[in-house]
Backbone bond lengths (Angstrom), bond angles and torsions (degrees), N, CA, C in turn:
res aa  C-N    CA-C-N  psi(-1)  N-CA   C-N-CA  omega(-1)  CA-C   N-CA-C  phi
1 M - - - 1.504 - - 1.566 104.94 -
2 I 1.417 121.10 -42.15 1.382 118.86 176.93 1.523 117.73 -55.09
3 S 1.358 113.38 -42.17 1.455 118.33 172.93 1.468 119.32 -62.58
4 F 1.396 112.65 -30.26 1.509 120.63 173.45 1.486 110.68 -58.77
5 F 1.435 115.27 -53.43 1.489 118.80 -178.95 1.521 111.24 -69.36
6 A 1.348 116.60 -33.12 1.530 119.70 177.26 1.538 111.56 -60.19
7 N 1.315 114.74 -38.18 1.438 119.66 176.16 1.492 113.98 -62.95
8 I 1.410 112.55 -49.51 1.506 116.65 177.53 1.512 112.81 -58.82
9 F 1.343 113.95 -46.77 1.534 115.40 -178.06 1.543 107.31 -67.04
10 G 1.306 119.59 -29.13 1.481 118.83 173.75 1.475 116.78 -62.14
11 Y 1.264 113.83 -40.53 1.517 117.27 179.37 1.548 108.56 -63.00
12 I 1.372 112.65 -46.13 1.481 117.24 -177.00 1.616 109.44 -64.43
13 L 1.332 115.68 -40.68 1.478 118.72 -179.31 1.492 108.55 -67.82
14 N 1.297 122.56 -39.03 1.375 123.12 178.79 1.478 117.16 -61.46
15 V 1.350 112.65 -43.22 1.514 118.63 174.62 1.484 110.31 -56.53
16 L 1.348 114.69 -49.35 1.497 121.58 179.88 1.590 109.90 -57.47
17 Y 1.352 112.53 -45.94 1.471 116.74 179.20 1.524 113.70 -56.45
18 Q 1.359 112.85 -40.15 1.480 118.09 -178.17 1.503 110.13 -65.20
19 V 1.369 116.83 -31.79 1.451 119.84 174.24 1.487 118.57 -75.01
20 A 1.403 111.01 -47.71 1.466 118.84 -177.76 1.566 112.06 -82.31
21 N 1.275 119.63 -21.90 1.499 123.75 -169.86 1.498 115.32 47.93
22 N 1.369 114.07 32.26 1.471 117.16 179.26 1.480 104.57 -148.54
23 Y 1.352 123.44 131.53 1.437 124.43 -177.92 1.535 111.72 -69.81
24 G 1.267 121.73 -32.69 1.414 126.31 -178.58 1.562 110.15 -71.89
25 L 1.381 116.54 -42.81 1.404 117.41 179.37 1.490 111.49 -68.22
26 A 1.404 115.67 -35.58 1.441 120.87 -177.92 1.550 108.63 -65.80
27 I 1.430 119.15 -36.05 1.382 121.90 177.73 1.488 111.20 -64.88
28 I 1.369 116.80 -45.45 1.484 119.11 179.54 1.550 111.72 -58.87
29 L 1.377 119.50 -44.66 1.387 124.45 176.56 1.599 112.42 -61.63
30 F 1.311 109.54 -42.33 1.469 115.61 172.82 1.506 116.68 -57.67
31 S 1.326 115.87 -42.51 1.420 121.50 178.61 1.523 113.24 -65.24
32 L 1.425 112.88 -34.72 1.440 115.21 179.90 1.545 110.06 -70.16
33 I 1.321 116.50 -43.05 1.437 122.44 178.78 1.522 114.19 -58.01
34 L 1.380 111.64 -48.27 1.464 116.91 178.64 1.503 112.96 -62.43
35 K 1.321 115.71 -34.10 1.494 123.01 -177.39 1.592 106.07 -68.28
36 L 1.354 117.72 -41.47 1.415 121.87 178.15 1.541 110.36 -66.31
37 I 1.321 118.41 -40.95 1.470 122.17 175.33 1.542 110.93 -60.01
38 M 1.266 118.26 -37.14 1.490 123.09 -175.97 1.555 110.10 -88.43
39 L 1.303 118.69 -2.62 1.402 121.79 -173.00 1.640 110.58 -55.53
40 P 1.327 118.58 -47.68 1.499 119.68 -176.99 1.570 107.38 -56.34
41 I 1.340 121.60 -42.33 1.378 125.36 -176.88 1.497 109.84 -66.92
42 S 1.312 116.24 -37.78 1.459 121.73 176.57 1.480 111.70 -67.52
43 I 1.311 119.97 -37.81 1.530 121.00 177.94 1.518 107.99 -64.47
44 K 1.408 116.84 -43.36 1.413 119.03 -176.92 1.464 112.19 -68.52
45 Q 1.374 117.97 -33.54 1.471 125.41 -179.90 1.552 105.13 -63.17
46 Q 1.280 115.50 -51.30 1.473 118.43 -173.75 1.579 112.62 -64.22
47 K 1.319 111.85 -37.42 1.453 117.81 177.87 1.506 111.28 -67.05
48 T 1.338 117.53 -36.80 1.435 122.70 178.80 1.514 109.47 -69.11
49 M 1.410 116.18 -39.98 1.383 119.40 175.71 1.598 115.25 -55.27
50 K 1.312 112.64 -44.60 1.431 121.02 -179.07 1.496 111.95 -67.28
51 K 1.398 113.76 -40.79 1.446 118.19 -179.98 1.501 110.97 -69.78
52 S 1.287 116.97 -37.42 1.475 121.19 177.76 1.519 112.87 -63.15
53 V 1.251 117.41 -30.29 1.495 120.30 174.84 1.485 112.14 -73.42
54 K 1.258 116.53 -34.35 1.468 122.60 -176.42 1.559 112.91 -75.95
55 I 1.257 119.20 -19.65 1.482 122.09 175.33 1.464 117.96 -95.69
56 Q 1.412 115.00 2.56 1.374 122.87 -178.09 1.538 113.79 -64.08
57 E 1.307 116.39 -33.28 1.456 123.18 -179.76 1.584 108.30 -65.29
58 K 1.384 115.86 -42.64 1.409 118.20 178.77 1.508 111.73 -72.42
59 M 1.303 111.39 -33.95 1.557 115.73 176.27 1.478 113.06 -61.27
60 K 1.380 114.70 -41.20 1.498 118.85 -177.50 1.514 112.38 -64.92
61 I 1.308 117.97 -37.72 1.399 128.71 174.47 1.521 109.66 -53.44
62 I 1.353 113.04 -54.76 1.457 122.89 179.56 1.520 112.14 -57.45
63 Q 1.370 113.10 -48.01 1.486 117.85 179.22 1.496 116.40 -60.63
64 D 1.367 114.04 -38.94 1.567 122.57 175.62 1.502 108.26 -65.65
65 K 1.281 118.87 -43.07 1.446 122.03 -170.94 1.579 113.04 -73.50
66 Y 1.334 114.10 -34.98 1.434 119.03 -175.51 1.516 111.52 -120.08
67 K 1.345 120.69 32.68 1.395 123.60 -178.30 1.497 111.39 -65.29
68 N 1.254 120.47 -21.65 1.448 125.81 -177.99 1.495 113.21 -103.30
69 N 1.336 116.29 3.80 1.486 124.10 -179.61 1.615 108.63 -129.53
70 P 1.246 117.39 78.26 1.444 117.24 -176.93 1.611 116.02 -58.62
71 E 1.283 116.04 -36.86 1.375 115.22 175.30 1.495 117.79 -63.62
72 K 1.448 117.87 -44.04 1.406 120.45 171.28 1.520 115.72 -62.42
73 L 1.386 112.67 -35.52 1.404 116.81 177.78 1.621 112.86 -62.41
74 N 1.209 115.14 -41.45 1.481 122.29 176.86 1.566 107.77 -62.10
75 Q 1.298 116.67 -46.18 1.477 121.90 -176.83 1.600 107.12 -61.63
76 E 1.315 115.38 -50.47 1.536 119.75 -177.12 1.472 109.49 -64.07
77 T 1.281 118.15 -37.58 1.507 121.70 179.85 1.522 111.38 -65.66
78 L 1.296 117.86 -41.88 1.533 118.58 176.96 1.449 107.78 -71.04
79 E 1.230 124.96 -36.04 1.454 126.94 176.36 1.477 111.42 -61.86
80 L 1.374 118.47 -43.68 1.433 122.03 175.30 1.447 111.27 -60.28
81 Y 1.299 121.65 -48.54 1.476 124.88 178.38 1.581 108.83 -59.83
82 R 1.359 117.19 -39.81 1.434 119.33 -176.87 1.514 110.20 -67.63
83 S 1.383 117.05 -41.62 1.387 120.58 178.40 1.520 117.76 -66.74
84 E 1.367 111.12 -28.06 1.519 116.10 176.33 1.490 108.82 -94.50
85 K 1.314 120.24 8.15 1.467 121.42 174.13 1.520 111.04 61.21
86 M 1.301 115.65 44.56 1.480 119.65 -173.93 1.525 107.11 -139.74
87 S 1.302 115.62 133.19 1.477 121.71 177.45 1.468 111.02 -87.65
88 P 1.349 119.51 134.33 1.477 121.80 178.08 1.531 109.90 -67.43
89 F 1.334 122.62 -14.50 1.429 123.09 -179.16 1.599 108.53 -109.89
90 S 1.321 115.42 22.03 1.507 117.50 -178.51 1.471 115.15 -63.48
91 G 1.371 119.87 -23.98 1.415 119.66 178.31 1.409 115.95 -91.19
92 C 1.362 117.58 -4.51 1.431 120.47 -178.99 1.515 113.36 -70.33
93 F 1.371 117.51 -40.30 1.502 116.17 -179.51 1.457 113.12 -60.56
94 S 1.400 117.01 -40.13 1.372 120.19 -179.02 1.564 111.29 -65.61
95 A 1.329 119.05 -37.74 1.451 121.98 174.83 1.507 112.08 -62.11
96 I 1.373 118.87 -43.47 1.383 123.21 -178.86 1.498 113.66 -65.27
97 A 1.421 112.24 -41.21 1.425 117.40 172.55 1.469 117.76 -58.77
98 Q 1.329 117.13 -40.49 1.386 123.33 175.26 1.532 114.39 -62.11
99 I 1.301 110.85 -40.22 1.506 114.50 179.62 1.597 111.75 -70.79
100 V 1.315 118.72 -37.96 1.418 125.21 174.22 1.497 110.48 -56.83
101 I 1.333 114.39 -55.02 1.470 122.23 178.06 1.558 112.83 -54.57
102 L 1.402 113.73 -48.15 1.404 120.80 -179.12 1.576 111.90 -53.80
103 F 1.342 117.62 -46.36 1.514 120.83 179.39 1.443 112.66 -75.77
104 A 1.358 116.53 -31.75 1.515 116.98 -178.47 1.520 109.31 -67.91
105 V 1.349 113.02 -41.56 1.558 117.04 -179.83 1.562 108.82 -65.78
106 F 1.373 114.97 -36.30 1.433 119.37 177.11 1.549 112.94 -60.71
107 Y 1.351 115.51 -43.96 1.443 122.94 176.95 1.540 106.91 -63.40
108 L 1.246 120.78 -38.76 1.493 125.27 -176.44 1.530 108.83 -64.34
109 V 1.391 117.27 -53.53 1.394 120.24 -171.90 1.615 106.42 -77.00
110 R 1.203 121.40 -23.88 1.491 121.32 177.84 1.509 108.99 -74.60
111 S 1.324 120.55 -34.75 1.451 124.25 -175.00 1.522 110.67 -127.38
112 P 1.287 122.53 56.95 1.475 123.57 -173.08 1.524 112.23 -65.97
113 L 1.339 121.18 -24.85 1.421 120.18 174.65 1.517 116.12 -72.58
114 T 1.339 114.20 -27.37 1.474 120.65 176.79 1.558 111.90 -79.88
115 Y 1.366 111.95 -47.85 1.534 115.95 -174.67 1.501 115.42 -93.35
116 M 1.285 117.83 -28.37 1.444 122.12 -178.22 1.536 114.62 -97.79
117 K 1.327 114.46 -55.71 1.515 119.93 -175.80 1.555 109.32 -82.57
118 K 1.351 117.62 -20.89 1.502 121.04 179.85 1.598 112.00 63.00
119 V 1.298 113.74 35.71 1.461 121.20 177.13 1.449 109.97 -67.20
120 E 1.423 116.73 143.92 1.392 122.35 178.33 1.518 114.88 -59.85
121 P 1.313 115.55 132.70 1.474 118.71 -178.51 1.564 114.00 -54.01
122 E 1.352 114.52 -34.11 1.442 120.15 -174.27 1.598 104.02 -68.78
123 L 1.337 120.33 -41.56 1.463 118.05 -178.67 1.525 111.17 -70.40
124 I 1.271 121.49 -35.02 1.407 125.33 175.27 1.553 110.90 -62.00
125 E 1.309 117.61 -45.59 1.480 121.06 176.32 1.499 111.17 -66.62
126 Q 1.339 120.76 -33.45 1.427 120.78 -179.72 1.587 110.11 -66.43
127 Y 1.360 110.08 -48.99 1.562 113.23 179.33 1.522 114.10 -66.13
128 T 1.363 113.93 -33.82 1.521 118.47 176.78 1.415 110.77 -60.90
129 N 1.320 118.60 -42.00 1.471 124.34 -179.65 1.615 113.14 -67.85
130 E 1.330 113.49 -36.83 1.461 122.34 179.09 1.539 108.25 -67.16
131 I 1.367 117.75 -43.53 1.462 120.89 -177.14 1.548 109.94 -70.62
132 K 1.351 115.70 -37.16 1.547 118.76 176.38 1.468 110.31 -58.23
133 E 1.309 116.48 -42.12 1.551 118.67 178.13 1.501 114.87 -64.75
134 Q 1.451 114.25 -28.50 1.400 115.16 -176.20 1.584 114.62 -87.22
135 E 1.316 110.41 -28.54 1.478 116.52 -174.49 1.464 115.62 -103.34
136 E 1.326 117.50 156.06 1.448 121.79 -179.33 1.568 110.67 -74.94
137 N 1.372 114.49 -35.28 1.475 118.69 179.27 1.538 108.81 -77.78
138 K 1.278 112.61 102.35 1.485 122.68 176.14 1.538 118.20 -76.97
139 N 1.319 110.18 -19.25 1.592 117.69 -173.86 1.499 109.75 -117.78
140 N 1.309 118.14 50.91 1.396 120.49 176.57 1.580 110.73 -69.59
141 P 1.347 114.66 122.18 1.492 116.18 -174.13 1.518 115.81 -71.11
142 Y 1.422 114.68 -12.73 1.445 119.83 173.58 1.387 113.09 -123.03
143 P 1.315 123.80 75.61 1.433 126.10 -176.79 1.594 112.24 -62.40
144 E 1.305 112.77 -31.82 1.562 113.31 -176.76 1.526 109.54 -73.24
145 I 1.284 117.72 -33.62 1.454 121.94 171.90 1.411 113.37 -61.34
146 A 1.416 118.73 -39.54 1.498 125.20 177.59 1.518 107.36 -66.98
147 I 1.264 117.08 -35.20 1.493 121.07 178.91 1.522 110.03 -62.99
148 I 1.350 115.65 -54.46 1.467 118.45 177.87 1.497 112.24 -56.53
149 N 1.279 120.82 -37.12 1.501 120.40 -176.62 1.550 109.57 -76.81
150 N 1.372 119.28 -31.59 1.410 119.61 -170.50 1.564 111.11 -102.24
151 K 1.331 120.67 -26.77 1.373 121.40 -175.59 1.528 112.78 -121.44
152 G 1.365 115.70 -1.88 1.553 115.68 176.53 1.445 117.85 -63.78
153 S 1.296 116.14 -25.90 1.558 119.91 177.40 1.508 110.59 -77.13
154 E 1.246 116.73 -20.39 1.468 121.30 -177.62 1.498 114.28 -94.62
155 D 1.299 113.03 -33.93 1.528 116.58 -171.27 1.594 105.08 -135.46
156 E 1.339 112.68 113.46 1.475 122.73 177.40 1.551 112.08 -56.17
157 R 1.275 120.74 -27.84 1.435 121.64 178.71 1.493 114.26 -62.56
158 V 1.250 119.16 -27.57 1.444 126.53 -178.85 1.469 117.73 -111.97
159 Y 1.323 112.76 16.02 1.494 118.08 -177.80 1.526 109.21 -97.11
160 I 1.358 115.77 135.53 1.410 121.46 172.96 1.601 107.10 -138.73
161 N 1.348 117.84 129.57 1.422 120.37 177.32 1.458 110.06 -71.38
162 M 1.368 116.48 102.65 1.405 117.20 -179.35 1.601 117.59 -97.48
163 D 1.265 111.11 4.31 1.547 115.30 179.18 1.465 107.78 -78.71
164 F 1.408 112.99 129.50 1.407 119.82 175.05 1.581 111.29 -142.84
165 L 1.245 112.39 109.10 1.502 120.72 179.94 1.587 108.09 57.78
166 G 1.367 119.66 40.00 1.389 119.39 -178.47 1.507 116.13 84.93
167 L 1.310 116.25 -8.43 1.482 120.14 -177.33 1.571 109.84 -103.35
168 D 1.342 112.96 140.00 1.552 115.36 179.59 1.513 105.25 -93.07
169 L 1.285 119.80 111.13 1.393 128.72 -179.37 1.489 113.93 -65.73
170 S 1.327 118.18 -13.34 1.425 125.30 172.64 1.482 116.07 -81.58
171 S 1.317 116.14 -12.90 1.452 122.51 -175.78 1.624 108.29 -69.83
172 V 1.365 112.05 146.56 1.487 117.67 176.05 1.477 106.11 -117.12
173 P 1.398 117.67 124.86 1.506 121.12 -176.01 1.521 114.65 -49.92
174 N 1.325 115.24 -48.47 1.481 115.91 -174.52 1.477 116.11 -74.74
175 Q 1.419 115.91 -5.32 1.443 121.94 169.56 1.439 116.67 -102.00
176 S 1.383 119.62 0.79 1.395 123.82 -178.16 1.554 109.13 -138.20
177 L 1.369 112.29 56.43 1.434 123.38 -173.51 1.533 112.09 -62.47
178 T 1.297 120.68 -26.68 1.401 124.74 -179.41 1.601 116.52 -87.12
179 D 1.275 112.69 -8.79 1.454 119.71 177.03 1.477 113.89 -103.01
180 Y 1.358 115.59 105.86 1.480 119.81 -170.93 1.539 109.52 -67.33
181 R 1.283 121.13 -24.44 1.380 127.09 -173.74 1.587 112.11 -59.80
182 V 1.338 113.72 -31.51 1.517 118.45 -178.21 1.492 109.57 -69.44
183 Y 1.328 122.98 -15.15 1.442 124.12 178.66 1.558 115.47 -90.15
184 I 1.360 114.77 -8.11 1.510 119.73 -178.05 1.512 113.26 -59.09
185 I 1.381 111.46 -56.48 1.487 114.34 179.17 1.469 115.89 -64.89
186 P 1.394 122.51 -46.90 1.507 120.94 174.77 1.504 111.49 -60.16
187 G 1.340 118.24 -33.19 1.500 119.33 -177.64 1.575 108.82 -65.44
188 L 1.411 111.35 -48.04 1.489 116.26 177.21 1.480 111.58 -62.09
189 Y 1.292 119.37 -34.13 1.462 121.54 179.19 1.569 109.04 -64.98
190 V 1.300 117.93 -44.21 1.469 121.09 177.59 1.518 111.09 -59.14
191 L 1.360 117.20 -45.92 1.468 123.75 175.05 1.463 112.81 -52.16
192 T 1.373 115.15 -57.03 1.495 120.05 -177.91 1.483 112.87 -63.62
193 S 1.404 117.33 -26.36 1.433 115.83 179.64 1.461 108.49 -74.97
194 F 1.411 120.50 -35.69 1.384 119.97 179.60 1.533 109.99 -66.75
195 I 1.345 119.56 -38.94 1.456 119.53 178.07 1.514 111.57 -63.71
196 S 1.364 113.96 -40.53 1.447 117.53 -178.08 1.617 112.11 -64.43
197 M 1.261 116.00 -36.29 1.545 120.55 177.54 1.395 109.67 -68.99
198 K 1.358 120.73 -40.33 1.376 128.08 -179.48 1.575 110.96 -61.85
199 M 1.319 111.06 -48.53 1.528 116.97 175.58 1.509 110.77 -59.24
200 S 1.254 118.16 -39.95 1.454 120.21 -176.84 1.600 110.39 -66.76
201 T 1.314 113.75 -44.48 1.472 118.15 176.31 1.543 111.98 -62.40
202 A 1.362 115.20 -43.75 1.488 119.79 -177.96 1.535 109.55 -64.20
203 M 1.392 118.31 -36.72 1.462 118.59 -179.23 1.479 111.41 -70.23
204 Q 1.337 117.86 -34.90 1.448 120.20 173.23 1.534 116.78 -60.08
205 N 1.364 107.93 -51.16 1.469 117.13 -176.72 1.569 107.02 -65.44
206 G 1.329 117.34 -40.67 1.495 119.24 -179.54 1.517 114.42 -64.45
207 S 1.362 116.07 -33.97 1.463 119.73 170.35 1.475 115.29 -64.74
208 K 1.383 114.88 -30.20 1.421 113.37 -178.68 1.623 110.00 -79.56
209 K 1.207 113.37 -29.55 1.503 118.58 175.93 1.544 110.11 -66.00
210 E 1.291 112.75 -43.38 1.496 119.34 176.59 1.517 111.61 -52.28
211 E 1.415 115.49 -38.85 1.418 120.99 -178.36 1.533 111.16 -90.94
212 N 1.310 119.91 10.72 1.401 124.92 177.78 1.578 110.75 60.96
213 E 1.370 116.95 38.65 1.360 123.22 -177.08 1.515 107.30 -108.53
214 E 1.357 116.69 150.59 1.417 121.88 168.38 1.514 107.70 -76.67
215 P 1.342 118.75 141.77 1.451 121.19 179.23 1.485 112.57 -69.35
216 N 1.422 117.08 81.91 1.490 119.47 -177.46 1.523 108.34 -86.99
217 E 1.359 114.85 169.86 1.470 119.02 176.34 1.466 109.24 -67.67
218 L 1.372 120.65 145.66 1.382 127.01 175.70 1.565 111.36 -73.52
219 D 1.299 116.07 163.20 1.419 118.64 177.68 1.513 111.07 -67.47
220 A 1.342 120.95 173.16 1.450 123.59 -168.40 1.476 109.85 -63.07
221 V 1.345 122.74 -39.93 1.384 121.65 -174.88 1.589 107.08 -72.60
222 A 1.241 118.77 -47.72 1.501 122.25 179.80 1.452 109.41 -58.58
223 Q 1.382 119.31 -37.07 1.400 120.23 -179.97 1.542 113.44 -70.19
224 A 1.347 112.55 -31.60 1.508 117.32 174.38 1.534 108.28 -65.93
225 N 1.321 117.42 -43.93 1.470 118.63 177.37 1.483 114.63 -61.20
226 K 1.368 115.52 -34.87 1.476 119.36 177.12 1.505 111.33 -68.47
227 S 1.349 116.33 -39.79 1.437 120.54 -179.75 1.566 108.87 -65.35
228 M 1.330 117.58 -36.04 1.424 117.25 174.89 1.509 116.65 -59.69
229 G 1.307 114.85 -28.78 1.426 119.99 173.80 1.541 112.17 -61.39
230 Y 1.253 117.68 -27.20 1.477 125.77 178.82 1.545 110.91 -88.75
231 V 1.362 117.75 -40.75 1.396 123.74 -178.92 1.464 114.62 -62.00
232 I 1.375 116.10 -46.91 1.442 120.90 178.28 1.496 117.61 -58.52
233 P 1.275 118.90 -51.23 1.537 120.52 173.78 1.582 111.05 -55.13
234 I 1.326 116.25 -45.71 1.466 118.04 -175.67 1.579 108.81 -65.96
235 M 1.368 117.41 -38.33 1.434 120.82 178.07 1.512 108.08 -65.39
236 S 1.383 118.61 -42.29 1.337 122.64 -179.53 1.578 115.70 -63.08
237 V 1.254 115.93 -40.83 1.455 123.64 174.42 1.527 111.34 -58.43
238 S 1.356 112.56 -49.64 1.516 117.78 179.55 1.518 113.19 -59.28
239 I 1.352 115.37 -36.18 1.516 120.61 177.10 1.500 111.85 -70.64
240 A 1.423 112.31 -43.42 1.477 119.41 -177.08 1.440 114.99 -58.79
241 I 1.380 118.90 -30.11 1.418 122.27 -179.44 1.559 113.15 -70.26
242 V 1.345 113.70 -28.34 1.532 122.17 -178.72 1.484 112.26 -106.51
243 A 1.257 119.94 5.28 1.467 124.11 -178.91 1.498 110.59 -114.81
244 P 1.363 116.11 159.81 1.496 122.99 177.56 1.596 108.72 -58.35
245 L 1.291 115.28 146.14 1.470 121.61 -178.78 1.604 113.54 -53.65
246 G 1.288 114.70 -24.21 1.488 117.21 -179.22 1.535 110.02 -58.77
247 L 1.346 118.36 -32.98 1.468 119.02 -174.06 1.572 106.98 -75.96
248 A 1.408 118.23 -40.56 1.404 121.35 175.90 1.465 113.71 -62.93
249 L 1.339 118.81 -34.86 1.491 121.88 173.48 1.501 110.25 -61.09
250 Y 1.360 120.23 -48.12 1.419 122.02 175.12 1.436 114.58 -52.14
251 W 1.348 115.78 -50.14 1.543 120.61 179.84 1.494 110.35 -62.70
252 L 1.322 119.46 -37.82 1.449 123.62 -177.09 1.582 106.87 -63.70
253 I 1.327 116.13 -55.57 1.403 120.91 176.83 1.499 114.93 -52.66
254 N 1.394 114.50 -45.76 1.431 122.45 178.38 1.563 110.07 -57.29
255 N 1.282 117.93 -44.85 1.417 121.26 176.54 1.446 116.54 -58.37
256 L 1.332 113.10 -45.88 1.523 120.30 -179.07 1.561 107.25 -63.69
257 L 1.338 117.37 -44.22 1.454 118.29 176.35 1.509 113.70 -64.09
258 M 1.326 117.13 -34.91 1.449 120.03 177.11 1.535 114.42 -66.16
259 I 1.375 114.10 -41.33 1.452 118.39 171.54 1.513 114.75 -52.55
260 V 1.309 115.08 -52.09 1.439 123.48 -179.04 1.568 107.73 -61.56
261 E 1.354 116.05 -48.70 1.387 121.40 178.97 1.648 113.79 -54.15
262 R 1.262 112.35 -44.58 1.563 115.99 -178.00 1.446 107.21 -68.34
263 L 1.337 123.52 -39.55 1.514 125.42 -179.45 1.536 107.94 -62.95
264 V 1.331 118.53 -44.05 1.493 122.49 -174.24 1.612 103.55 -70.74
265 L 1.275 114.60 -55.24 1.435 118.21 -174.29 1.610 113.48 -54.38
266 N 1.382 110.70 -44.30 1.435 116.56 -178.00 1.492 109.37 -59.55
267 K 1.370 115.44 -47.72 1.470 119.99 177.54 1.535 115.39 -57.42
268 F 1.426 110.50 -43.58 1.560 117.06 -179.23 1.554 107.37 -66.16
269 L 1.326 121.31 -41.47 1.422 121.78 -172.74 1.571 108.95 -71.25
270 K 1.364 117.08 -34.36 1.430 119.07 -179.91 1.593 108.07 -68.06
271 E 1.349 116.40 -38.74 1.433 119.18 -178.05 1.554 106.34 -71.36
272 E 1.345 119.82 -30.85 1.477 126.21 -179.34 1.564 106.73 -66.81
273 E 1.287 119.21 -47.55 1.405 127.10 177.69 1.464 112.77 -62.84
274 A 1.335 119.61 -41.69 1.449 124.00 176.14 1.466 111.47 -63.26
């Protein structure tokens, strides 16, 4: 399934690359298009988050009333969600979609010749074997990136313009420890992830204050969804350190767009409620 989405994303990224003639610009445009496609899910997710906060007072009453009767507690909890027309698993689809996209984009930037340029597997294998014979590192985890760097100047079929504002998007941070520039994009990604998580927490607490509620802990499912908001960035950072910079650039742009999206949607939903 991951390869299926990586192929689709590769077609889109290749079209954008043909227009922009730059891998970095193509990734930025790709991020914007993907964010627009995911916008309906984002709107539903933010509405669900606000609605989840609002039913916490009722949830707390149920938990206190049936704390010694787990079966009744589960029944009343499901009934509460049903009466509020809200699924307790409403945030799970969004989390799953984010994970699928995360790995699909990783596949794409790891193997751009396969998924983006659609180069014949035979040619990729031929160049990979040639590079292995020339280099000491026989186990390069990104053979297609090595092909672009070594054979791109000789063969247009395997050339991708990876230069973006002086940064080589084919560079891998853990393979370029002496070059401080490879940490600029991952560092900015970490910073924007922190801002995004803070914004999400502030919006949840703000909604509780509007309802004159004390900021209590969310129910188990909501708490799991909240935890996922921390797990995905941590997972992304771990991968970004060992992946080509093109992946970190995508996540950085995605974070910036997410911050803008949350600000706009939060304002829009407040006006809609009013």
